[in-house]
C-alpha positions in Angstrom: 0.0 -0.3 0.2 1.4 3.3 -0.9 0.5 5.7 1.8 2.7 8.5 3.7 0.9 6.9 6.9 1.0 3.7 8.8 -1.7 1.7 10.5 -1.7 1.0 14.2 -4.1 -2.4 15.4 -5.2 -2.1 19.0 -6.8 -5.5 20.1 -8.1 -5.8 23.3 -10.7 -8.6 24.6 -14.1 -6.6 23.5 -12.9 -4.7 20.7 -10.4 -4.1 17.8 -9.6 -0.6 16.9 -7.6 -0.2 13.6 -6.2 3.7 13.5 -4.6 5.6 10.3 -3.9 9.2 11.3 -6.8 10.4 12.6 -9.4 8.0 11.0 -10.1 4.7 13.0 -12.5 1.7 12.8 -13.7 -0.4 15.8 -14.8 -3.7 15.9 -16.9 -5.3 18.3 -18.4 -8.8 18.2 -21.7 -7.4 16.7 -20.8 -3.9 14.8 -18.2 -1.8 12.9 -18.0 1.5 13.6 -15.7 4.3 12.1 -14.4 7.7 13.1 -17.0 9.3 10.4 -19.9 8.1 12.7 -21.3 4.7 10.7 -22.1 1.9 12.1 -22.3 -1.6 10.2 -23.2 -5.0 11.5 -20.4 -7.2 12.0 -19.9 -10.8 12.5 -16.8 -13.4 12.3 -17.7 -16.7 11.4 -16.3 -20.2 12.5 -15.6 -21.1 8.8 -13.2 -18.2 8.7 -15.3 -15.5 6.8 -16.9 -12.1 8.2 -20.4 -10.9 7.6 -20.3 -7.0 7.2 -23.6 -5.8 6.3 -25.0 -9.0 5.3 -22.4 -9.6 2.7 -20.3 -12.6 3.7 -16.7 -12.6 2.5 -13.1 -13.9 3.5 -11.8 -12.9 6.6 -8.3 -11.7 4.9 -9.7 -10.6 2.1 -11.9 -8.0 4.0 -9.1 -6.8 6.4 -7.1 -6.0 3.5 -9.7 -3.9 1.5 -10.7 -1.9 4.7 -7.0 -1.0 5.4 -6.1 -0.6 1.8 -9.5 1.9 1.7 -8.7 3.9 5.1 -4.9 4.5 3.6 -6.0 6.0 0.3 -8.5 7.9 1.8 -6.2 9.9 4.1 
């Protein structure tokens, strides 16, 4: 990813937060919330996928997509 910023991931028992510059995404067991105020449904599945806004995708691909979107938007 070509960006002048780096990402920081904070992992806790109840949430995971991804930070890039002033922006962040916070994941809990049921939601994804962003620094712009948007909120989405979120669930990790036992088969290695995640469901985000009723769309299922591979966990690693979803993580790459979200990180790329954050890095490119700064």
